Structures are given as structure tokens and as C-alpha cells.
PyMOL commands that place a pseudoatom at each C-alpha (Angstrom):
pseudoatom trace, name=CA, resn=UNK, resi=1, chain=A, elem=C, hetatm=0, pos=[8.288, -30.966, -11.735]
pseudoatom trace, name=CA, resn=UNK, resi=2, chain=A, elem=C, hetatm=0, pos=[9.789, -33.501, -14.071]
pseudoatom trace, name=CA, resn=UNK, resi=3, chain=A, elem=C, hetatm=0, pos=[12.970, -32.154, -15.921]
pseudoatom trace, name=CA, resn=UNK, resi=4, chain=A, elem=C, hetatm=0, pos=[16.616, -33.037, -16.532]
pseudoatom trace, name=CA, resn=UNK, resi=5, chain=A, elem=C, hetatm=0, pos=[19.244, -31.714, -14.354]
pseudoatom trace, name=CA, resn=UNK, resi=6, chain=A, elem=C, hetatm=0, pos=[23.024, -32.053, -15.496]
pseudoatom trace, name=CA, resn=UNK, resi=7, chain=A, elem=C, hetatm=0, pos=[25.175, -32.515, -12.257]
pseudoatom trace, name=CA, resn=UNK, resi=8, chain=A, elem=C, hetatm=0, pos=[28.703, -32.013, -11.558]
pseudoatom trace, name=CA, resn=UNK, resi=9, chain=A, elem=C, hetatm=0, pos=[30.612, -31.413, -8.400]
pseudoatom trace, name=CA, resn=UNK, resi=10, chain=A, elem=C, hetatm=0, pos=[28.829, -29.955, -5.585]
pseudoatom trace, name=CA, resn=UNK, resi=11, chain=A, elem=C, hetatm=0, pos=[25.690, -29.306, -7.612]
pseudoatom trace, name=CA, resn=UNK, resi=12, chain=A, elem=C, hetatm=0, pos=[22.777, -28.251, -5.604]
pseudoatom trace, name=CA, resn=UNK, resi=13, chain=A, elem=C, hetatm=0, pos=[19.180, -28.846, -6.998]
pseudoatom trace, name=CA, resn=UNK, resi=14, chain=A, elem=C, hetatm=0, pos=[15.608, -29.223, -5.409]
pseudoatom trace, name=CA, resn=UNK, resi=15, chain=A, elem=C, hetatm=0, pos=[13.335, -32.233, -5.858]
pseudoatom trace, name=CA, resn=UNK, resi=16, chain=A, elem=C, hetatm=0, pos=[9.998, -32.170, -4.309]
pseudoatom trace, name=CA, resn=UNK, resi=17, chain=A, elem=C, hetatm=0, pos=[10.658, -29.502, -1.706]
pseudoatom trace, name=CA, resn=UNK, resi=18, chain=A, elem=C, hetatm=0, pos=[14.173, -30.827, -0.660]
pseudoatom trace, name=CA, resn=UNK, resi=19, chain=A, elem=C, hetatm=0, pos=[17.453, -29.298, -1.672]
pseudoatom trace, name=CA, resn=UNK, resi=20, chain=A, elem=C, hetatm=0, pos=[20.045, -32.022, -2.356]
pseudoatom trace, name=CA, resn=UNK, resi=21, chain=A, elem=C, hetatm=0, pos=[23.768, -31.487, -3.262]
pseudoatom trace, name=CA, resn=UNK, resi=22, chain=A, elem=C, hetatm=0, pos=[26.175, -33.922, -4.660]
pseudoatom trace, name=CA, resn=UNK, resi=23, chain=A, elem=C, hetatm=0, pos=[29.794, -34.691, -3.410]
pseudoatom trace, name=CA, resn=UNK, resi=24, chain=A, elem=C, hetatm=0, pos=[32.242, -36.793, -5.363]
pseudoatom trace, name=CA, resn=UNK, resi=25, chain=A, elem=C, hetatm=0, pos=[34.831, -38.697, -3.435]
pseudoatom trace, name=CA, resn=UNK, resi=26, chain=A, elem=C, hetatm=0, pos=[37.671, -40.737, -5.315]
pseudoatom trace, name=CA, resn=UNK, resi=27, chain=A, elem=C, hetatm=0, pos=[37.341, -44.478, -5.669]
pseudoatom trace, name=CA, resn=UNK, resi=28, chain=A, elem=C, hetatm=0, pos=[41.052, -45.040, -4.874]
pseudoatom trace, name=CA, resn=UNK, resi=29, chain=A, elem=C, hetatm=0, pos=[40.995, -48.632, -5.954]
pseudoatom trace, name=CA, resn=UNK, resi=30, chain=A, elem=C, hetatm=0, pos=[39.237, -48.449, -9.390]
pseudoatom trace, name=CA, resn=UNK, resi=31, chain=A, elem=C, hetatm=0, pos=[39.411, -45.778, -11.907]
pseudoatom trace, name=CA, resn=UNK, resi=32, chain=A, elem=C, hetatm=0, pos=[37.049, -47.585, -14.177]
pseudoatom trace, name=CA, resn=UNK, resi=33, chain=A, elem=C, hetatm=0, pos=[33.950, -47.943, -11.700]
pseudoatom trace, name=CA, resn=UNK, resi=34, chain=A, elem=C, hetatm=0, pos=[31.383, -45.426, -10.540]
pseudoatom trace, name=CA, resn=UNK, resi=35, chain=A, elem=C, hetatm=0, pos=[29.232, -45.921, -7.294]
pseudoatom trace, name=CA, resn=UNK, resi=36, chain=A, elem=C, hetatm=0, pos=[26.212, -43.906, -5.920]
pseudoatom trace, name=CA, resn=UNK, resi=37, chain=A, elem=C, hetatm=0, pos=[25.052, -43.274, -2.417]
pseudoatom trace, name=CA, resn=UNK, resi=38, chain=A, elem=C, hetatm=0, pos=[21.634, -41.929, -2.174]
pseudoatom trace, name=CA, resn=UNK, resi=39, chain=A, elem=C, hetatm=0, pos=[20.119, -40.037, 0.831]
pseudoatom trace, name=CA, resn=UNK, resi=40, chain=A, elem=C, hetatm=0, pos=[18.343, -42.792, 2.880]
pseudoatom trace, name=CA, resn=UNK, resi=41, chain=A, elem=C, hetatm=0, pos=[17.006, -40.177, 5.115]
pseudoatom trace, name=CA, resn=UNK, resi=42, chain=A, elem=C, hetatm=0, pos=[14.639, -38.843, 2.792]
pseudoatom trace, name=CA, resn=UNK, resi=43, chain=A, elem=C, hetatm=0, pos=[11.467, -37.391, 4.179]
pseudoatom trace, name=CA, resn=UNK, resi=44, chain=A, elem=C, hetatm=0, pos=[9.551, -39.434, 1.675]
pseudoatom trace, name=CA, resn=UNK, resi=45, chain=A, elem=C, hetatm=0, pos=[9.967, -42.811, -0.067]
pseudoatom trace, name=CA, resn=UNK, resi=46, chain=A, elem=C, hetatm=0, pos=[11.787, -42.362, -2.919]
pseudoatom trace, name=CA, resn=UNK, resi=47, chain=A, elem=C, hetatm=0, pos=[13.100, -44.769, -5.847]
pseudoatom trace, name=CA, resn=UNK, resi=48, chain=A, elem=C, hetatm=0, pos=[16.423, -43.756, -7.508]
pseudoatom trace, name=CA, resn=UNK, resi=49, chain=A, elem=C, hetatm=0, pos=[16.732, -45.808, -10.890]
pseudoatom trace, name=CA, resn=UNK, resi=50, chain=A, elem=C, hetatm=0, pos=[20.159, -45.906, -12.544]
pseudoatom trace, name=CA, resn=UNK, resi=51, chain=A, elem=C, hetatm=0, pos=[20.041, -46.329, -16.290]
pseudoatom trace, name=CA, resn=UNK, resi=52, chain=A, elem=C, hetatm=0, pos=[22.578, -47.542, -18.492]
pseudoatom trace, name=CA, resn=UNK, resi=53, chain=A, elem=C, hetatm=0, pos=[23.141, -48.120, -22.290]
pseudoatom trace, name=CA, resn=UNK, resi=54, chain=A, elem=C, hetatm=0, pos=[20.287, -48.419, -24.580]
pseudoatom trace, name=CA, resn=UNK, resi=55, chain=A, elem=C, hetatm=0, pos=[18.135, -47.050, -21.523]
pseudoatom trace, name=CA, resn=UNK, resi=56, chain=A, elem=C, hetatm=0, pos=[18.481, -50.123, -19.660]
pseudoatom trace, name=CA, resn=UNK, resi=57, chain=A, elem=C, hetatm=0, pos=[17.643, -50.303, -15.918]
pseudoatom trace, name=CA, resn=UNK, resi=58, chain=A, elem=C, hetatm=0, pos=[20.860, -51.266, -14.076]
pseudoatom trace, name=CA, resn=UNK, resi=59, chain=A, elem=C, hetatm=0, pos=[19.688, -50.965, -10.518]
pseudoatom trace, name=CA, resn=UNK, resi=60, chain=A, elem=C, hetatm=0, pos=[16.855, -49.426, -8.538]
pseudoatom trace, name=CA, resn=UNK, resi=61, chain=A, elem=C, hetatm=0, pos=[17.697, -48.074, -4.869]
pseudoatom trace, name=CA, resn=UNK, resi=62, chain=A, elem=C, hetatm=0, pos=[14.709, -47.152, -2.481]
pseudoatom trace, name=CA, resn=UNK, resi=63, chain=A, elem=C, hetatm=0, pos=[15.310, -44.599, 0.123]
pseudoatom trace, name=CA, resn=UNK, resi=64, chain=A, elem=C, hetatm=0, pos=[13.125, -43.255, 3.148]
pseudoatom trace, name=CA, resn=UNK, resi=65, chain=A, elem=C, hetatm=0, pos=[10.451, -45.692, 4.709]
pseudoatom trace, name=CA, resn=UNK, resi=66, chain=A, elem=C, hetatm=0, pos=[10.811, -48.117, 1.445]
pseudoatom trace, name=CA, resn=UNK, resi=67, chain=A, elem=C, hetatm=0, pos=[14.664, -48.475, 2.012]
pseudoatom trace, name=CA, resn=UNK, resi=68, chain=A, elem=C, hetatm=0, pos=[16.625, -51.684, 2.630]
pseudoatom trace, name=CA, resn=UNK, resi=69, chain=A, elem=C, hetatm=0, pos=[20.155, -52.653, 3.489]
pseudoatom trace, name=CA, resn=UNK, resi=70, chain=A, elem=C, hetatm=0, pos=[22.535, -51.482, 2.420]
pseudoatom trace, name=CA, resn=UNK, resi=71, chain=A, elem=C, hetatm=0, pos=[20.781, -48.285, 2.855]
pseudoatom trace, name=CA, resn=UNK, resi=72, chain=A, elem=C, hetatm=0, pos=[21.063, -45.904, -0.128]
pseudoatom trace, name=CA, resn=UNK, resi=73, chain=A, elem=C, hetatm=0, pos=[23.867, -47.522, -1.680]
pseudoatom trace, name=CA, resn=UNK, resi=74, chain=A, elem=C, hetatm=0, pos=[24.297, -48.606, -5.146]
pseudoatom trace, name=CA, resn=UNK, resi=75, chain=A, elem=C, hetatm=0, pos=[26.489, -51.572, -6.497]
pseudoatom trace, name=CA, resn=UNK, resi=76, chain=A, elem=C, hetatm=0, pos=[29.787, -50.712, -8.131]
pseudoatom trace, name=CA, resn=UNK, resi=77, chain=A, elem=C, hetatm=0, pos=[29.203, -50.069, -12.064]
pseudoatom trace, name=CA, resn=UNK, resi=78, chain=A, elem=C, hetatm=0, pos=[31.931, -50.254, -14.909]
pseudoatom trace, name=CA, resn=UNK, resi=79, chain=A, elem=C, hetatm=0, pos=[32.139, -47.065, -16.934]
pseudoatom trace, name=CA, resn=UNK, resi=80, chain=A, elem=C, hetatm=0, pos=[31.507, -49.399, -20.030]
pseudoatom trace, name=CA, resn=UNK, resi=81, chain=A, elem=C, hetatm=0, pos=[27.781, -50.085, -18.636]
pseudoatom trace, name=CA, resn=UNK, resi=82, chain=A, elem=C, hetatm=0, pos=[26.809, -46.453, -19.661]
pseudoatom trace, name=CA, resn=UNK, resi=83, chain=A, elem=C, hetatm=0, pos=[27.045, -44.245, -22.756]
pseudoatom trace, name=CA, resn=UNK, resi=84, chain=A, elem=C, hetatm=0, pos=[28.305, -40.621, -22.762]
pseudoatom trace, name=CA, resn=UNK, resi=85, chain=A, elem=C, hetatm=0, pos=[26.018, -39.888, -19.608]
pseudoatom trace, name=CA, resn=UNK, resi=86, chain=A, elem=C, hetatm=0, pos=[24.596, -41.819, -16.695]
pseudoatom trace, name=CA, resn=UNK, resi=87, chain=A, elem=C, hetatm=0, pos=[20.881, -40.936, -16.279]
pseudoatom trace, name=CA, resn=UNK, resi=88, chain=A, elem=C, hetatm=0, pos=[19.338, -41.544, -12.634]
pseudoatom trace, name=CA, resn=UNK, resi=89, chain=A, elem=C, hetatm=0, pos=[15.479, -41.256, -12.723]
pseudoatom trace, name=CA, resn=UNK, resi=90, chain=A, elem=C, hetatm=0, pos=[14.033, -40.127, -9.342]
pseudoatom trace, name=CA, resn=UNK, resi=91, chain=A, elem=C, hetatm=0, pos=[10.537, -41.098, -8.203]
pseudoatom trace, name=CA, resn=UNK, resi=92, chain=A, elem=C, hetatm=0, pos=[8.349, -40.650, -5.370]
pseudoatom trace, name=CA, resn=UNK, resi=93, chain=A, elem=C, hetatm=0, pos=[7.080, -44.020, -4.312]
pseudoatom trace, name=CA, resn=UNK, resi=94, chain=A, elem=C, hetatm=0, pos=[3.381, -43.520, -3.017]
pseudoatom trace, name=CA, resn=UNK, resi=95, chain=A, elem=C, hetatm=0, pos=[1.980, -45.098, 0.076]
pseudoatom trace, name=CA, resn=UNK, resi=96, chain=A, elem=C, hetatm=0, pos=[-0.509, -47.605, -1.816]
pseudoatom trace, name=CA, resn=UNK, resi=97, chain=A, elem=C, hetatm=0, pos=[0.667, -50.403, -4.027]
pseudoatom trace, name=CA, resn=UNK, resi=98, chain=A, elem=C, hetatm=0, pos=[-1.988, -49.662, -6.759]
pseudoatom trace, name=CA, resn=UNK, resi=99, chain=A, elem=C, hetatm=0, pos=[-0.864, -46.206, -7.289]
pseudoatom trace, name=CA, resn=UNK, resi=100, chain=A, elem=C, hetatm=0, pos=[2.064, -45.658, -9.619]
pseudoatom trace, name=CA, resn=UNK, resi=101, chain=A, elem=C, hetatm=0, pos=[5.071, -43.989, -8.636]
pseudoatom trace, name=CA, resn=UNK, resi=102, chain=A, elem=C, hetatm=0, pos=[5.614, -40.375, -9.512]
pseudoatom trace, name=CA, resn=UNK, resi=103, chain=A, elem=C, hetatm=0, pos=[8.363, -39.432, -11.815]
pseudoatom trace, name=CA, resn=UNK, resi=104, chain=A, elem=C, hetatm=0, pos=[10.044, -36.268, -10.112]
pseudoatom trace, name=CA, resn=UNK, resi=105, chain=A, elem=C, hetatm=0, pos=[13.250, -35.721, -12.101]
pseudoatom trace, name=CA, resn=UNK, resi=106, chain=A, elem=C, hetatm=0, pos=[16.081, -37.067, -14.276]
pseudoatom trace, name=CA, resn=UNK, resi=107, chain=A, elem=C, hetatm=0, pos=[19.407, -36.300, -13.307]
pseudoatom trace, name=CA, resn=UNK, resi=108, chain=A, elem=C, hetatm=0, pos=[22.323, -36.809, -15.784]
pseudoatom trace, name=CA, resn=UNK, resi=109, chain=A, elem=C, hetatm=0, pos=[26.033, -37.001, -15.008]
pseudoatom trace, name=CA, resn=UNK, resi=110, chain=A, elem=C, hetatm=0, pos=[28.624, -37.094, -17.791]
pseudoatom trace, name=CA, resn=UNK, resi=111, chain=A, elem=C, hetatm=0, pos=[30.274, -40.563, -17.379]
pseudoatom trace, name=CA, resn=UNK, resi=112, chain=A, elem=C, hetatm=0, pos=[33.625, -39.293, -17.890]
pseudoatom trace, name=CA, resn=UNK, resi=113, chain=A, elem=C, hetatm=0, pos=[33.191, -36.856, -14.914]
pseudoatom trace, name=CA, resn=UNK, resi=114, chain=A, elem=C, hetatm=0, pos=[31.696, -39.615, -12.689]
pseudoatom trace, name=CA, resn=UNK, resi=115, chain=A, elem=C, hetatm=0, pos=[34.295, -42.529, -13.450]
pseudoatom trace, name=CA, resn=UNK, resi=116, chain=A, elem=C, hetatm=0, pos=[36.662, -43.205, -10.673]
pseudoatom trace, name=CA, resn=UNK, resi=117, chain=A, elem=C, hetatm=0, pos=[34.255, -41.722, -8.212]
pseudoatom trace, name=CA, resn=UNK, resi=118, chain=A, elem=C, hetatm=0, pos=[31.622, -42.274, -5.340]
pseudoatom trace, name=CA, resn=UNK, resi=119, chain=A, elem=C, hetatm=0, pos=[28.933, -39.952, -5.872]
pseudoatom trace, name=CA, resn=UNK, resi=120, chain=A, elem=C, hetatm=0, pos=[27.020, -39.093, -2.645]
pseudoatom trace, name=CA, resn=UNK, resi=121, chain=A, elem=C, hetatm=0, pos=[23.560, -37.396, -2.695]
pseudoatom trace, name=CA, resn=UNK, resi=122, chain=A, elem=C, hetatm=0, pos=[22.657, -35.728, 0.350]
pseudoatom trace, name=CA, resn=UNK, resi=123, chain=A, elem=C, hetatm=0, pos=[19.691, -33.634, 1.693]
pseudoatom trace, name=CA, resn=UNK, resi=124, chain=A, elem=C, hetatm=0, pos=[20.880, -30.056, 2.645]
pseudoatom trace, name=CA, resn=UNK, resi=125, chain=A, elem=C, hetatm=0, pos=[17.285, -28.859, 3.829]
pseudoatom trace, name=CA, resn=UNK, resi=126, chain=A, elem=C, hetatm=0, pos=[13.742, -29.390, 3.277]
pseudoatom trace, name=CA, resn=UNK, resi=127, chain=A, elem=C, hetatm=0, pos=[12.504, -25.990, 1.668]
pseudoatom trace, name=CA, resn=UNK, resi=128, chain=A, elem=C, hetatm=0, pos=[8.819, -26.794, 1.408]
pseudoatom trace, name=CA, resn=UNK, resi=129, chain=A, elem=C, hetatm=0, pos=[7.653, -28.972, 4.221]
pseudoatom trace, name=CA, resn=UNK, resi=130, chain=A, elem=C, hetatm=0, pos=[3.935, -28.782, 2.899]
pseudoatom trace, name=CA, resn=UNK, resi=131, chain=A, elem=C, hetatm=0, pos=[5.108, -30.371, -0.455]
pseudoatom trace, name=CA, resn=UNK, resi=132, chain=A, elem=C, hetatm=0, pos=[5.924, -33.700, 0.995]
pseudoatom trace, name=CA, resn=UNK, resi=133, chain=A, elem=C, hetatm=0, pos=[2.063, -34.819, 1.094]
pseudoatom trace, name=CA, resn=UNK, resi=134, chain=A, elem=C, hetatm=0, pos=[2.373, -37.373, 3.556]
pseudoatom trace, name=CA, resn=UNK, resi=135, chain=A, elem=C, hetatm=0, pos=[4.584, -38.594, 6.627]
pseudoatom trace, name=CA, resn=UNK, resi=136, chain=A, elem=C, hetatm=0, pos=[5.572, -41.667, 7.803]
for i in range(1, 136): cmd.bond("trace and resi %d" % i, "trace and resi %d" % (i + 1))
show_as sticks, trace
zoom trace
């Protein structure tokens, strides 16, 4: 289901049958930056697109079977790279290259709330194993 979810500290949300939570930890060395850590252990291949000002793609991070080093970690972003909100588009990466990725959700986080933090996304539980569609 494609929707928009506004995230805050310890938010739980469901994407494609998996329950996720977010935890914010302080970046002690920089109050003007934000970083994201995505769940590299996701049961399906996923892509997280970090969107900045003017709907520009700042970075794309793959998780699951399509992940690469550093696993699930974004670069550090200055708060000025975003408007009032940070948008993260979540896609399911399909197993063949000629199939387009499927947009699962849009996550938004208020920039002022996220600045100065590392935001960690992790999988709490797989609620609907049959919704995965395929295994690897």
C-alpha cells in the first residue's frame, strides 16, 4: 500500500508485512547533520531513496539481497539539503531487471526533529510471511 507516514521517535509502522521501528540517537559531533541506517537484514530486496529540497534524489540505499557496503548506511546530510520535511521513498526491488521497482511507502520526518540525529530503522517482526512474494 502506497501512503505517507510521518515518523517520530520510536515510531512503529508496517511495510509489506514487516513491522519497523525507528530510533533516534544523537550525533554528538554535529548538530547540523542527519544520517539514516536502514535494515540491511530485510527479508526482501528494498531500496530507500532519500529525497531533498525540490524533490531531488540525494541518495539511494539498497537493503536485503541487493545491499552493498556500507550495509544500509546513508551518508551524512546537512540540514540545509532538506526543506521542512525529509522524505524517504521505500521500494520493493523485484528479482528481474526489466521489472520496475514497486513503490511501497513514503516516509516523512520533520527536518527540525531529525537534525543532529542518526535515525535507525529496524525490523521488529515479519507479520505476514506470505506477503514477501519470494525468498532468496
